[in-house]
C-alpha positions in Angstrom: 28.1 -6.4 31.0 27.9 -8.1 34.4 31.5 -7.4 35.2 31.2 -3.8 34.1 28.3 -3.2 36.5 29.9 -5.0 39.3 33.1 -3.1 39.0 31.2 0.2 38.9 29.4 -0.7 42.1 32.7 -1.6 43.9 34.4 1.6 42.8 31.5 3.6 44.0 32.4 2.5 47.6 35.5 4.7 47.8 35.8 6.5 44.5 38.2 9.2 45.8 40.8 6.5 46.7 40.4 5.0 43.3 40.8 8.4 41.6 43.9 9.2 43.7 45.4 5.8 42.7 44.7 6.5 39.0 46.4 9.9 39.2 49.5 8.6 41.0 49.7 5.8 38.4 49.6 8.4 35.7 52.6 10.2 37.2 54.6 6.9 36.8 53.7 6.6 33.1 56.0 9.2 31.7 58.4 10.6 34.4 60.7 7.6 34.5 61.4 8.0 30.8 61.5 11.8 30.5 63.8 12.2 33.5 66.7 10.5 31.6 67.4 12.8 28.6 68.7 15.7 30.7 71.2 13.2 32.2 72.4 11.6 29.0 75.7 13.6 29.0 76.5 12.3 32.5 75.6 8.8 31.7 77.7 8.7 28.5 80.7 10.1 30.4 80.5 7.7 33.3 79.8 4.6 31.3 81.8 5.5 28.2 78.9 5.1 25.9 79.0 6.2 22.3 76.1 8.1 20.6 74.5 5.0 19.3 74.6 3.2 22.7 73.2 6.3 24.4 70.5 6.6 21.8 69.3 3.1 22.7 68.3 4.4 26.2 65.7 6.4 24.4 64.7 3.8 21.9 64.2 0.9 24.3 61.1 2.3 26.0 59.5 3.0 22.6 60.2 -0.5 21.4 58.7 -1.8 24.6 55.6 0.3 24.0 55.1 -1.2 20.6 55.6 -4.9 21.6 54.2 -5.1 25.2 51.1 -3.1 24.4 49.9 -6.0 22.2 49.7 -8.3 25.3 48.3 -5.9 27.8 44.6 -6.7 27.1 45.3 -10.4 27.4 46.9 -9.9 30.8 43.9 -7.9 31.9 41.5 -10.6 30.8 43.5 -13.3 32.7 44.4 -11.5 35.9 42.0 -8.6 36.0 42.6 -4.9 35.4 43.5 -4.0 39.0 46.1 -6.7 39.5 47.6 -6.1 36.0 48.0 -2.4 36.8 49.6 -3.3 40.1 52.0 -5.5 38.3 52.8 -2.7 35.9 53.7 -0.5 38.8 56.0 -3.2 40.2 57.7 -3.5 36.8 58.3 0.2 36.7 59.7 0.2 40.2 61.9 -2.8 39.5 63.2 -1.2 36.3 64.1 2.0 38.1 65.9 0.0 40.8 67.9 -2.0 38.2 68.7 1.1 36.3 70.5 2.6 39.3 72.9 -0.3 39.9 75.5 1.5 37.8 76.5 -1.0 35.1 75.6 -0.6 31.4 73.7 -3.9 31.2 71.6 -3.1 34.3 70.9 0.4 32.8 69.6 -1.2 29.5 67.7 -4.0 31.3 66.0 -1.5 33.7 65.1 0.8 30.9 63.4 -2.1 28.9 61.5 -3.2 32.0 60.3 0.3 32.7 59.1 0.6 29.2 57.2 -2.6 29.5 55.4 -1.5 32.7 54.5 1.9 31.2 53.2 0.2 28.0 50.7 -1.9 30.1 49.6 1.2 32.1 49.1 3.2 28.9 46.7 0.6 27.5 44.8 -0.3 30.7 44.4 3.0 32.6 42.0 4.6 30.0 40.0 1.3 30.0 39.7 1.5 33.8 38.4 5.0 33.6 35.8 4.0 31.0 34.7 1.1 33.0 34.4 2.6 36.5 33.6 6.3 35.7 31.7 6.1 32.4 30.0 9.5 33.1 33.3 11.3 33.9 35.6 9.9 31.3 36.4 13.3 29.7 37.1 15.1 33.0 39.2 12.3 34.5 41.1 11.8 31.3 42.0 15.5 31.3 43.1 15.2 34.9 45.3 12.2 34.4 46.8 13.7 31.1 47.6 16.9 33.0 49.0 14.9 36.0 51.2 12.9 33.7 52.5 16.0 31.9 53.2 17.8 35.2 55.1 14.8 36.6 57.1 14.5 33.4 57.9 18.2 33.3 59.0 18.1 37.0 61.1 15.0 36.5 63.0 16.8 33.6 63.4 20.0 35.5 64.8 18.5 38.7 67.0 15.8 37.1 70.2 17.8 37.0 69.7 19.5 40.4 69.2 16.1 42.0 72.2 14.6 40.3 74.3 17.5 41.7 73.3 16.6 45.3 75.1 13.3 45.4 78.3 11.7 44.3 76.2 9.1 42.6 75.1 11.8 40.2 72.7 10.3 37.6 72.1 7.1 39.6 70.8 9.1 42.5 68.7 11.3 40.3 67.0 8.4 38.5 66.7 6.5 41.8 64.6 9.3 43.3 61.9 8.4 40.7 61.4 5.1 42.5 59.2 7.0 45.0 56.6 7.5 42.3 55.6 3.8 41.4 56.0 2.8 45.1 53.5 5.5 46.1 51.2 4.3 43.4 51.5 0.7 44.5 50.7 1.6 48.1 47.6 3.5 47.0 46.6 0.7 44.7 46.7 -2.0 47.4 43.0 -1.7 48.3 42.0 -2.3 44.7 43.7 -5.8 44.7 40.6 -7.2 46.3 38.9 -6.8 43.0 39.6 -9.2 40.2 37.6 -7.8 37.4 38.1 -8.9 33.8 36.1 -8.0 30.7 33.0 -10.0 30.1 33.2 -12.9 27.7 31.2 -11.1 25.1 33.7 -8.2 25.0 36.9 -10.2 25.2 37.8 -10.2 21.6 38.6 -7.3 19.3 36.1 -6.5 16.5 37.1 -7.3 12.9 38.5 -4.3 11.1 39.3 -5.7 7.7 37.8 -2.7 5.9 40.2 -0.4 7.6 43.1 -1.9 5.6 41.4 -0.6 2.5 40.4 2.9 3.9 42.6 5.7 2.5 41.4 8.0 5.4 42.5 5.4 8.0 45.9 5.2 6.4 46.2 9.0 6.3 45.2 9.4 10.0 47.6 6.5 11.0 50.5 8.1 9.1 49.8 11.5 10.5 49.5 10.4 14.1 52.5 8.1 13.7 54.7 11.0 12.4 53.3 13.3 15.1 54.3 10.8 17.9 57.7 10.3 16.2 58.3 14.1 16.2 57.2 14.3 19.9 59.6 11.6 21.1 62.4 13.0 19.0 62.0 16.3 20.8 61.7 14.7 24.2 64.7 12.5 23.6 67.2 14.9 22.1 66.1 18.4 23.2 68.5 18.5 26.1 71.4 17.5 23.9 70.5 20.1 21.3 70.3 22.8 24.0 73.6 21.8 25.5 75.3 22.0 22.1 73.8 25.5 21.7 75.6 26.6 24.9 72.8 26.2 27.5 73.7 24.9 31.0 72.6 21.4 32.0 70.2 22.9 34.5 68.7 25.3 32.0 68.4 22.5 29.4 66.5 20.4 31.9 64.1 23.2 32.8 63.3 23.8 29.1 62.9 20.1 28.6 60.3 20.2 31.4 58.6 23.1 29.7 58.1 21.0 26.6 56.3 18.3 28.6 53.9 20.9 30.1 53.2 22.6 26.7 52.4 19.3 25.0 49.4 18.8 27.4 47.9 22.2 26.6 46.3 21.4 23.2 44.5 18.3 24.5 43.1 20.2 27.5 42.3 23.6 26.1 42.4 23.5 22.3 40.4 20.3 21.8 37.0 22.0 22.5 37.8 24.6 19.9 38.9 22.2 17.3 35.8 20.0 17.7 33.6 23.0 16.7 35.5 23.4 13.4 33.7 22.2 10.3 37.0 21.0 8.7 39.9 20.0 11.0 42.4 19.5 8.2 43.6 23.1 8.7 44.2 22.5 12.4 46.2 19.3 11.6 48.3 21.3 9.1 49.0 24.1 11.6 50.0 21.5 14.2 52.5 19.9 11.8 53.7 23.3 10.6 54.3 24.4 14.2 56.5 21.4 14.9 58.5 22.0 11.7 59.0 25.7 12.4 60.1 24.9 16.0 62.8 22.5 15.0 64.1 24.9 12.3 64.1 27.6 14.9 66.0 25.5 17.5 68.7 24.8 14.9 69.0 28.3 13.3 68.1 30.6 16.3 68.7 28.6 19.5 68.7 31.9 21.5 64.9 31.9 21.2 64.7 28.3 22.5 61.9 29.1 24.9 59.6 30.3 22.1 60.5 27.4 19.9 59.9 24.9 22.7 56.4 26.4 23.4 55.7 26.1 19.7 56.9 22.5 19.6 54.8 21.5 22.6 51.7 23.0 21.0 52.5 21.4 17.7 53.2 17.8 18.9 50.3 18.0 21.4 47.8 19.5 19.0 47.3 16.6 16.6 43.7 16.0 15.4 41.3 15.0 18.1 38.5 14.1 15.7 34.9 14.7 16.4 34.5 11.7 18.7 33.4 13.8 21.7 30.4 15.2 19.9 29.6 11.8 18.4 29.8 10.2 21.9 27.4 12.8 23.3 24.9 12.2 20.5 25.2 8.5 21.0 24.5 8.8 24.7 21.5 11.0 24.1 20.1 8.7 21.4 20.7 5.3 23.1 19.5 6.4 26.6 16.4 8.3 25.3 12.8 7.1 25.9 10.8 8.2 22.9 7.0 8.6 23.2 5.0 8.9 19.9 1.6 10.6 20.5 -1.3 10.9 18.1 -4.5 12.8 18.6 -6.6 12.8 15.5 -10.0 14.3 16.2 -11.1 13.0 19.6 -8.9 10.0 19.7 -5.7 9.7 21.6 -3.0 7.0 21.3 0.7 6.7 22.0 3.6 4.3 21.7 6.8 4.2 23.8 10.0 3.2 22.1 13.3 2.3 23.6 16.1 2.0 21.1 18.4 -0.1 23.3 18.1 -2.4 26.3 21.7 -1.9 27.3 25.1 -0.8 26.0 28.6 0.2 26.7 30.4 2.8 24.5 34.2 2.8 25.0 35.3 5.9 23.1 38.0 8.2 24.5 37.6 11.6 22.6 40.8 12.9 24.2 42.9 10.1 22.8 41.1 8.7 19.8 44.0 6.7 18.5 44.3 4.7 21.8 43.4 1.1 21.6 40.9 -0.5 24.1 41.1 -4.1 25.3 37.3 -4.2 25.1 35.0 -3.5 22.2 31.9 -1.3 22.5 28.6 -3.1 22.7 24.9 -2.3 22.1 21.9 -4.4 22.6 18.9 -3.1 20.5 15.5 -3.5 22.0 13.4 -6.1 20.4 10.7 -3.7 19.3 13.2 -1.4 17.6 15.0 -4.3 16.0 11.7 -5.6 14.6 11.0 -2.1 13.2 14.4 -2.0 11.5 13.7 -5.3 9.9 10.2 -4.5 8.8 11.1 -1.0 7.5 14.7 -1.4 6.3 16.5 1.6 4.7 19.0 0.9 1.8 22.0 2.6 3.3 25.1 2.5 1.2 28.1 1.8 3.4 30.4 3.3 0.7 28.7 6.7 1.2 29.0 6.4 5.0 32.8 5.7 4.7 33.2 9.0 2.8 31.3 11.2 5.3 33.4 12.4 8.2 30.9 14.6 10.0 28.3 13.1 12.4 25.8 15.7 11.1 26.4 14.7 7.5 25.9 11.0 8.5 22.6 11.9 10.2 21.5 13.9 7.1 22.3 11.1 4.8 20.4 8.5 6.8 17.5 10.9 7.2 17.3 11.7 3.5 17.6 8.0 2.5 14.7 7.2 4.8 12.5 10.0 3.5 13.2 9.0 -0.2 12.0 5.5 0.7 8.9 6.5 2.7 7.6 9.7 1.1 6.4 9.6 -2.5 5.9 13.4 -3.1 8.2 16.4 -2.4 7.5 17.6 1.1 8.9 20.9 2.5 10.2 21.1 6.0 11.1 24.3 7.7 14.5 25.1 9.0 13.1 25.5 12.5 11.8 22.0 12.3 15.1 20.7 11.1 16.9 22.5 13.9 14.6 20.8 16.4 15.7 17.5 15.0 19.3 18.0 14.2 20.4 21.2 16.0 19.9 20.7 19.8 23.3 22.0 20.5 22.6 25.4 18.8 21.3 28.5 20.7 17.5 29.0 20.7 17.6 32.4 19.0 17.9 33.8 15.5 21.7 33.7 15.5 21.6 30.1 16.6 19.2 29.2 13.8 21.5 31.0 11.3 24.5 29.1 12.5 22.6 25.8 12.3 21.4 26.6 8.7 25.0 27.3 7.7 26.3 24.1 9.2 23.4 22.1 7.8 23.9 23.4 4.2 27.6 22.7 4.4 26.9 19.1 5.4 24.1 18.8 2.8 26.6 19.7 0.1 28.9 17.1 1.5 26.2 14.5 1.3 25.1 15.4 -2.2 28.6 15.1 -3.5 28.7 11.4 -2.6 25.0 10.5 -2.6 24.1 11.1 -6.2 20.4 10.1 -5.8 19.8 13.1 -3.5 17.3 15.6 -4.9 16.4 18.6 -2.8 15.7 22.3 -3.0 16.5 24.9 -0.4 14.8 28.3 0.1 15.1 30.9 2.8 12.6 29.1 5.0 12.4 25.5 3.9 14.2 22.4 2.6 12.2 20.3 0.1 
């Protein structure tokens, strides 16, 4: 926790410079890869590459993402986040320079080095945001996702025009991208004075053995994996598909850039809508169906390519975002609250102040829930609250918790379990009282109460389906 606080204080000295550096780094995390597919035809012709060899130019960065990402957290712990990110920028710059030398071996080597640098940045940049801007994670994450997508789209759109400006063609076009990591490195130089690594208590990943036995975890992993696969297939081969359909190289590059822009839309604009949905499986299905329809459309009706590309961008960018944002907000309110219990029977007056936690650090990114973090979240319960938990334990069944997906359903289950263990006789509680406790995010009017009751009853049925000991009765005004 000490390193986290210290880093926050240092970043507060010149936060605008730090934010500018983060955004410029974000531009370097996709553009060097997405600027290549529009040039594949030129590269194949000049280097006499077959289809398999050309395909490796797209595959190498993805392999680097998978392998190098495993070591990014260790590098950050050893050298510090700032220096490791600076090293990632140098790797990207060196890879771009090597790629422009003109030979096949330098092209492949440079591509692999670029992928390694991007992999490190992909892992560590979100961690930097969480550490130095814990109150602005959502906004800054949206900003860097948008910046990354804009840069990727621009790199795709101008790849062919830049190649046509010089006799070096594709080497000149890809070489122009060297300006991006170099600009990021210059902006990042002031941050090198900081050498911040995760605290020793957060240096190791938590054990997750139960995840291997979770059907839901495997379903989400499979879905997100397929979604990412479909996205990179589209990014890699869309220009070739469009060229085969009769589009010019410039037009294919522009449409390739459009795909990058549209893939950022769902994360920025649709995520708030999806989070309010009671069941997000429908949204996930629509996302997958959009991608399928888009590919079928590109093959069977390429004349409508613009419409299919918009649909593909929305589909691949609209994977499930989960309910982590709402859960994070609830956790922040709960763990930072100062609870005062007041009693005034007759003429007496007494009170008790309760703090649930002494300190904590929650490292969830709701805009990218499948992203790994080099640090684990940490909470330190206050001694009084810990003693209360020990003295008045509640027999919570973890198997039930694993089956509940909604934060509200989890709250209801824990609340019901506690009531069953502390109240001997049926006790009615009004819907208004329940809304005060569970529905702070609903409007304070009749419609808000109706919406809360509907959501509460839905989650109540969800709880009762897995918590067989639950006994309750609902009326128009109360829950007993």
